[in-house]
C-alpha positions as CSV (number, residue, x, y, z in Angstrom):
1,M,76.6,94.6,114.0
2,P,77.9,95.3,110.7
3,E,78.4,92.5,108.1
4,A,82.0,91.8,107.3
5,S,80.9,92.4,103.8
6,C,80.5,95.8,104.0
7,P,82.3,98.3,101.7
8,T,86.0,98.9,102.7
9,A,85.0,102.7,102.3
10,L,82.1,102.4,104.6
11,R,84.1,100.6,107.2
12,L,87.0,103.1,107.6
13,Q,84.8,106.0,107.7
14,S,83.2,104.4,110.6
15,A,86.6,103.7,111.9
16,A,88.2,107.1,111.7
17,R,85.4,109.0,113.6
18,A,86.8,110.6,116.2
19,A,85.7,108.6,119.8
20,S,83.5,110.7,121.8
21,P,83.9,111.4,125.4
22,G,83.6,107.8,127.2
23,S,83.1,105.6,124.4
24,L,85.0,102.5,124.1
25,D,88.4,103.2,122.8
26,L,88.7,99.8,121.3
27,L,88.9,98.7,117.4
28,V,89.5,95.3,115.4
29,V,91.0,95.0,112.1
30,G,91.6,91.4,110.4
31,L,90.2,89.1,107.7
32,N,88.8,85.7,108.4
33,H,87.0,82.7,106.7
34,K,83.9,84.8,105.7
35,T,86.1,87.6,104.2
36,A,88.8,85.8,102.6
37,P,89.7,82.2,100.8
38,V,92.1,79.8,102.5
39,A,95.1,81.4,99.3
40,V,94.4,84.5,101.2
41,R,94.3,83.7,104.7
42,E,97.5,81.8,104.7
43,R,99.2,85.2,103.5
44,T,98.8,86.3,106.6
45,A,99.0,83.3,109.2
46,V,101.5,84.3,111.9
47,R,104.6,81.7,111.0
48,E,107.0,81.0,113.8
49,G,109.6,83.8,114.2
50,E,107.9,86.4,112.5
51,Q,105.4,87.6,115.1
52,E,107.9,90.1,116.8
53,A,108.7,92.1,113.4
54,L,104.6,92.4,113.3
55,L,104.2,93.5,116.6
56,S,107.0,96.1,116.2
57,H,105.2,97.9,113.2
58,L,101.6,97.5,114.7
59,R,103.1,99.0,118.4
60,Q,103.5,102.4,116.4
61,H,100.4,102.5,115.7
62,A,98.5,102.0,119.0
63,R,98.7,102.4,123.0
64,E,97.8,98.2,123.3
65,V,97.6,95.7,120.9
66,M,96.7,92.1,120.7
67,L,97.3,89.7,117.5
68,L,95.2,87.0,117.3
69,S,95.8,84.3,114.6
70,T,94.4,80.9,114.0
71,C,93.6,78.7,110.7
72,N,90.3,80.8,109.8
73,R,91.2,84.4,111.0
74,T,94.0,87.1,111.5
75,E,92.5,89.8,113.6
76,V,94.9,92.4,115.5
77,Y,92.8,94.0,118.7
78,M,94.0,97.4,119.5
79,A,93.3,100.1,121.9
80,G,94.5,103.9,121.5
81,V,94.9,103.7,117.7
82,Q,96.6,106.3,115.7
83,G,96.3,106.6,112.2
84,D,94.3,104.2,109.9
85,P,94.1,100.7,111.2
86,L,93.7,99.2,107.3
87,S,97.1,100.9,106.4
88,A,98.7,99.4,110.0
89,F,97.8,95.9,109.4
90,E,98.7,95.9,105.3
91,G,102.0,97.5,106.5
92,A,102.6,94.8,109.0
93,W,102.2,91.8,106.3
94,G,103.6,94.2,103.2
95,I,100.9,92.9,100.9
96,D,97.4,94.6,99.5
97,L,94.5,93.0,102.0
98,R,92.1,95.9,101.6
99,P,89.7,94.0,99.8
100,H,89.4,91.3,102.7
101,L,89.7,93.5,105.3
102,Y,86.9,94.7,108.2
103,V,87.0,97.0,110.7
104,Y,85.1,97.0,114.3
105,Q,85.5,100.3,116.1
106,G,84.3,100.4,119.6
107,V,80.9,98.5,121.1
108,E,81.0,96.8,117.7
109,A,84.9,95.6,118.2
110,A,83.6,94.4,122.1
111,Q,81.0,92.7,120.0
112,H,82.9,91.0,117.7
113,L,85.8,89.6,120.1
114,Y,83.0,88.6,122.6
115,R,81.5,86.4,119.3
116,V,84.6,85.4,118.5
117,A,85.7,83.9,122.0
118,A,82.6,82.1,122.3
119,G,82.3,80.5,119.0
120,L,79.8,82.2,116.9
121,D,81.9,83.7,114.6
122,S,83.4,80.2,113.5
123,L,83.8,78.3,110.6
124,V,82.0,75.7,113.0
125,I,79.6,77.3,115.1
126,G,80.2,76.8,118.6
127,E,83.5,75.1,118.3
128,T,85.8,75.1,121.4
129,Q,89.1,75.2,120.3
130,I,88.7,79.7,119.6
131,Q,88.3,80.0,123.4
132,G,91.8,78.7,124.3
133,Q,93.3,80.6,121.1
134,V,91.7,84.0,122.5
135,K,92.9,83.3,125.7
136,R,96.5,82.4,124.4
137,A,96.7,85.6,122.7
138,W,95.5,87.8,125.4
139,Q,98.4,85.9,127.9
140,D,101.1,86.3,125.3
141,A,100.1,89.8,124.5
142,S,99.6,90.8,128.5
143,M,103.0,88.8,129.0
144,R,105.2,91.4,126.4
145,G,103.5,94.1,128.1
146,D,101.4,95.1,124.9
147,T,97.8,95.3,127.1
148,S,97.1,97.5,129.8
149,A,93.5,98.0,131.4
150,L,91.5,98.4,128.4
151,L,92.3,95.2,126.6
152,N,93.1,93.5,129.6
153,K,88.9,94.1,130.5
154,A,87.8,93.2,126.9
155,A,89.5,90.0,127.0
156,Q,88.9,89.0,130.1
157,G,85.1,89.7,129.7
158,A,85.3,87.9,126.2
159,L,86.6,84.5,127.8
160,A,84.1,84.9,130.2
161,S,80.9,85.5,128.0
162,G,82.4,82.7,125.7
163,K,82.7,80.2,128.9
164,K,79.0,81.2,129.6
165,V,77.8,80.8,126.4
166,R,78.9,77.1,126.0
167,H,77.8,76.2,129.6
168,E,74.1,78.0,129.2
169,T,73.2,77.1,125.8
170,G,74.1,73.4,125.0
171,L,76.0,75.1,121.7
172,N,79.0,73.0,121.9
173,D,77.3,69.8,122.9
174,N,78.1,67.4,119.6
175,V,79.4,70.4,118.1
176,V,81.2,69.9,114.6
177,S,84.6,70.9,114.4
178,V,86.9,71.2,112.0
179,S,88.7,67.7,112.3
180,S,85.4,65.8,112.6
181,A,84.0,67.5,109.3
182,A,86.8,66.8,107.5
183,V,87.1,63.3,108.5
184,Q,82.8,63.3,107.5
185,L,84.1,64.4,104.4
186,A,86.7,61.2,104.2
187,G,83.8,59.4,104.7
188,S,81.7,60.8,102.3
189,V,84.6,60.0,99.4
190,F,84.8,56.3,100.3
191,G,81.2,55.6,101.9
192,S,82.7,53.9,104.8
193,L,85.9,54.4,106.8
194,E,85.8,50.7,108.0
195,G,89.2,49.5,107.7
196,R,90.6,52.1,106.3
197,T,94.5,53.3,106.7
198,A,94.9,57.1,107.5
199,L,98.1,58.9,107.4
200,I,98.4,62.2,109.5
201,V,100.9,65.0,108.9
202,G,101.4,66.7,111.8
203,A,101.3,66.0,116.0
204,G,99.3,68.9,117.3
205,E,96.2,69.5,118.8
206,T,94.4,69.8,116.0
207,A,95.9,66.6,114.6
208,E,94.9,64.6,118.2
209,L,91.6,65.6,117.5
210,T,91.4,64.3,114.0
211,L,92.9,61.0,114.7
212,T,90.4,60.5,117.5
213,H,87.5,60.9,115.1
214,L,88.9,58.8,112.5
215,R,89.4,55.9,115.0
216,A,85.7,56.5,115.6
217,A,84.8,56.1,112.4
218,G,86.6,52.7,112.0
219,V,90.0,53.5,110.7
220,K,91.6,50.4,111.5
221,D,95.9,51.7,111.4
222,V,97.0,55.2,111.8
223,I,100.2,56.3,110.8
224,V,101.8,59.7,112.4
225,V,104.2,61.8,110.6
226,N,106.2,64.8,111.6
227,R,109.0,66.7,111.5
228,T,110.1,65.8,115.2
229,E,109.8,62.0,115.4
230,E,109.5,62.1,119.4
231,R,105.8,64.2,119.2
232,A,104.4,62.0,116.4
233,R,105.6,58.7,119.0
234,L,103.9,60.4,121.8
235,L,100.5,61.4,119.7
236,A,100.9,57.6,118.3
237,D,101.3,56.3,121.6
238,R,98.0,58.0,122.9
239,V,95.8,57.0,120.2
240,G,97.4,53.4,119.1
241,G,99.1,54.1,115.7
242,R,102.4,53.9,114.4
243,A,104.8,57.0,114.2
244,C,107.4,57.8,111.7
245,A,109.8,60.9,110.9
246,S,109.2,63.5,108.2
247,E,112.1,61.3,106.0
248,M,109.7,58.4,105.6
249,L,106.3,60.4,104.5
250,H,106.9,59.3,100.5
251,T,107.7,55.8,101.5
252,L,104.4,55.6,103.8
253,L,102.2,57.7,101.6
254,P,100.8,54.0,98.9
255,E,99.8,52.8,102.4
256,A,97.3,55.6,102.8
257,D,93.9,55.8,101.6
258,V,93.2,59.0,103.8
259,V,95.8,61.7,104.1
260,I,94.9,64.4,106.5
261,A,97.7,67.4,107.0
262,S,97.7,69.8,109.8
263,S,100.9,71.0,110.8
264,G,102.5,74.2,111.0
265,A,105.5,73.4,108.1
266,P,106.7,76.6,106.0
267,H,106.6,74.6,102.6
268,Y,104.8,72.0,100.7
269,V,105.4,68.8,102.2
270,L,103.6,67.0,99.3
271,R,103.6,67.3,95.7
272,P,102.1,66.2,92.7
273,E,105.3,64.0,91.8
274,G,105.1,62.5,94.8
275,V,101.4,61.4,95.5
276,Q,101.1,60.3,91.4
277,E,104.2,57.6,92.1
278,A,102.0,56.9,95.4
279,M,99.1,55.7,93.1
280,R,100.6,53.8,90.9
281,G,100.8,50.7,93.5
282,R,97.0,51.5,94.4
283,V,93.7,50.5,92.8
284,S,91.5,52.5,95.5
285,P,91.2,56.5,95.5
286,M,93.7,58.4,97.9
287,F,91.7,61.7,100.0
288,L,93.8,64.5,100.9
289,I,92.8,67.1,102.7
290,D,94.7,70.3,104.1
291,I,93.4,71.6,107.2
292,S,96.8,73.3,107.6
293,V,97.1,77.1,107.3
294,P,99.5,78.2,105.4
295,R,98.3,74.9,103.2
296,I,101.1,72.2,103.2
297,I,99.7,69.8,100.5
298,D,100.6,71.4,96.9
299,P,97.1,72.4,95.3
300,A,98.3,71.2,91.8
301,I,97.9,67.5,93.2
302,A,93.9,68.0,92.8
303,G,95.1,66.9,89.0
304,V,96.6,63.5,89.8
305,S,94.3,60.8,88.8
306,G,92.7,59.5,91.7
307,A,93.7,61.5,94.5
308,H,90.8,63.5,95.7
309,L,92.2,66.9,97.2
310,Y,89.9,69.5,99.7
311,N,90.9,72.3,102.0
312,L,89.6,74.3,105.0
313,D,87.0,75.8,102.2
314,D,85.4,73.1,101.0
315,L,83.5,72.1,104.5
316,E,81.3,74.8,103.9
317,G,78.1,72.3,103.1
318,I,79.0,70.3,106.4
319,V,79.1,73.2,108.1
320,Q,76.3,74.6,107.1
321,R,74.5,71.6,107.7
322,N,75.9,71.8,111.7
323,L,74.5,75.4,111.6
324,S,70.8,75.0,110.8
325,L,70.8,72.0,113.5
326,R,72.2,74.9,115.7
327,T,70.1,77.7,114.9
328,E,68.0,77.8,117.7
329,L,70.7,77.9,120.0
330,L,71.9,81.4,118.9
331,P,69.2,84.1,120.1
332,R,70.0,83.1,123.8
333,A,74.2,83.0,122.8
334,E,73.6,86.6,121.1
335,E,71.7,87.8,124.8
336,I,74.6,86.5,126.7
337,I,77.4,88.6,124.2
338,E,75.1,91.5,124.7
339,A,75.0,91.6,128.4
340,G,79.0,91.0,128.4
341,V,79.4,93.7,126.1
342,A,77.1,95.7,128.1
343,D,79.2,95.2,131.2
344,L,82.3,96.4,129.2
345,T,80.5,99.6,128.3
346,R,79.6,100.6,132.1
347,W,82.8,99.8,133.0
348,N,84.4,101.9,130.7
349,A,82.2,104.8,131.5
350,F,83.1,104.5,135.3
351,R,86.6,104.5,134.4
352,E,86.3,107.7,132.0
353,A,84.4,109.4,134.5
354,G,87.2,109.0,137.0
355,R,89.5,110.2,135.1
356,A,87.5,113.4,134.3
357,R,86.8,114.0,137.8
358,S,90.4,113.7,138.4
359,G,91.8,115.7,135.7
360,A,89.3,118.2,136.7
361,L,90.9,118.3,140.0
362,Q,94.3,118.6,139.1
363,A,93.3,121.8,137.2
364,G,91.8,123.2,139.8
365,Q,94.7,122.7,142.1
366,S,96.8,124.1,139.5
367,R,94.8,127.3,138.7
368,P,96.6,130.4,140.6
369,S,94.5,131.6,143.6
370,V,93.1,135.2,143.1
371,V,94.1,137.5,145.8
């Protein structure tokens, strides 16, 4: 499989080649944590209410479309592509992204999808959240009528192979997640999180995972702040913490030793002046990490004295340690992926052969008889 960092011209040349009869008419174009920093990834994050406009544009370039958007990737899977996929992707978002984009076609596109679903292409190798994200992306596309036989088969095969990788290799045993890596990073700043107070902005799945790891690390007091106070209360009740509405964020900020942002807010919720005010009554530093995409903590906060600000890209060291411990498990995982992709290509070849026979039969029936 080609590296995501290969030159755009070569990727385009590969993707533009005409598909041979019986070949896998599948393509993916996108960017991820390997090809684009968080400052670029957040520009392609699919915000609430934007999905239909993006898909409306992409449907003009392919018969089948599946959009996958997570904190570390935005990808479009397509079948029956017409025209230049890079231009289609850039046109959907209306910005210049070409230096960060990759395109895989045919078997290589299938391999990429299968590796993504198995967590082999994730920032944290073996993480499990991506399996559910791929499943939701496919289910959403299917419900909208944007998928047909090929993308349905590819997505189902990827999910099945991903499940097999996790069950047969042990790759997800004690895996380091983005949430746990963020907590590890916080611990490295303070030495220990025992007795510290943590403030979480957000109340979704990632926020809950983060709170679980914070509790395990010895955090004594947890504050959950969310735009919807009811959601904050539900999460706080599950982990044993306090729930507050977003209007209370700056009032509570001086209490927080650790601030972890995991929310889909459409704007910055913390700015330098707010953190500076919170630091006035504090002796110890404040650790802030923004694992949201788009980011919701203003990067300028890094300049506030006593504030230590990090984002997803700063987890690289922890991620690399995780990978070094799991490298021996990867060959078996790749074997499972290759077997799954081989099944897909055999299914496709059988389907195309059937189409060819049907077409020949119809042509013979329509040919005028010779008298």
